N, C-alpha and C positions, 0 to 999 in steps of 0.2 A: 590307705587305699582299701576299698572293700573287695573281698575275694569271695568268689562263688566256686564251690567244688561239687560237681555232679558225680553220682555213683548209681549203680544198679543196672546198668546196661548189660547186654549180653545176647546170646543166641537163644531163641525160643521157637518152638514149633507153632505153626498156625493154630489159632484157637487158644493159645496159652496166654499167660499173664506175666507182667513184670511190674515192679514198683521202682520208679526212679526217685532219688533223693537229691536235694541240693542244699548244702550247708553254706550259710552266709556269715561272714565275719562281721564284727562291729556290733554296735549297740542300738542301731535304729531299725532293725529288721521289722518291727511291728508296724511301722508306717509305710514300708516299701510296697510298691505295686509289683507283684511277682508274676512271672509268666514262664511258660515253656514254649520253645520254638523247636522246629526240626528242619533239617536240610537233607534231602535225599540226593544221591549222586547225580550231578548234572542239573540240579534244580535249585531254585532260590530258597532262602530260609523263610519259612512260614510260621505264623502263630498257631499254636495248638490249643493252648488254654491259658487263661489269665485269672488273677485273683487280686482284689484290692481289699483293704481293711473295711471299706464302707459300702461295698456293693457285692452283688452275687457274682459267682464265677461265670466266665464266658468261655465257650468252646467253639472250635471250628466245627462245621457241620460234619466233616469226615470222621470225627471222633466222638460226637455226642452220643451219650448212652453207653459208651465203652470206656472212656477215660474220665478220671476224676482228679482234680487238683485240690490239694489241701495244704494247710500250713500249721506248724507248731511254733508259736512265738516263743515259747519257753526254750526251745531247742534251736531257734534261728534256722529252721529248716522248712523247705517247701517240698511237697511230694507230688508225684504224678503216678497214680494207679492206672495201669493200662490192662484192660481185659479184652478178650476176644480179638487178639492180635491177628493181623493178616499181613501178607508179604508187602502190601503197599505202605505199611507202617515202618518199614525198614528205613532208617535214617540216623544221622547224628542228632541227638537231642540236646538242646542248649537251654540253660537256665538264665533268666534275665531278671534284673532288679532295677527298678526306677525309684530314686529318692524324689518324692514330689516337692520337698522343701528346697532342695539344692538343685533340682533339675539335672541330676547326674544319672547316668545309665551304665549299668555294669553287666558283664557277661561272664559265664563260665567257659571252660574249654570244650565242653561237650562230652557226651557219652554215647557210644554206638549201640544201637538196637538193631539186631538182625532177626527177621522173622522168616524162617525157612525150615522145610522138612528135610 
């Protein structure tokens, strides 16, 4: 069973930055389609950013220019650099991995990001 463990969440002031990390177990990370989602209280889970080995990253319009997704295949880790945070970014952030060969979908347990003064 593939496991995803997020870290890096916390409390940050408006205008601040955080970097989320998601460590992925197993040996197939390099082929996975990776993504970050977020879910604010009382709202649905939405895609924030995604990255595949063969195409450029995709971002939701609300985070374009502020967030950057990246991956380190040597460390089996995907990152989400979040800059210029605002209170609307407050949410639980989830890491997602899709194995395109097996058609399997994996989720982490989430990490809470709170943007508040």
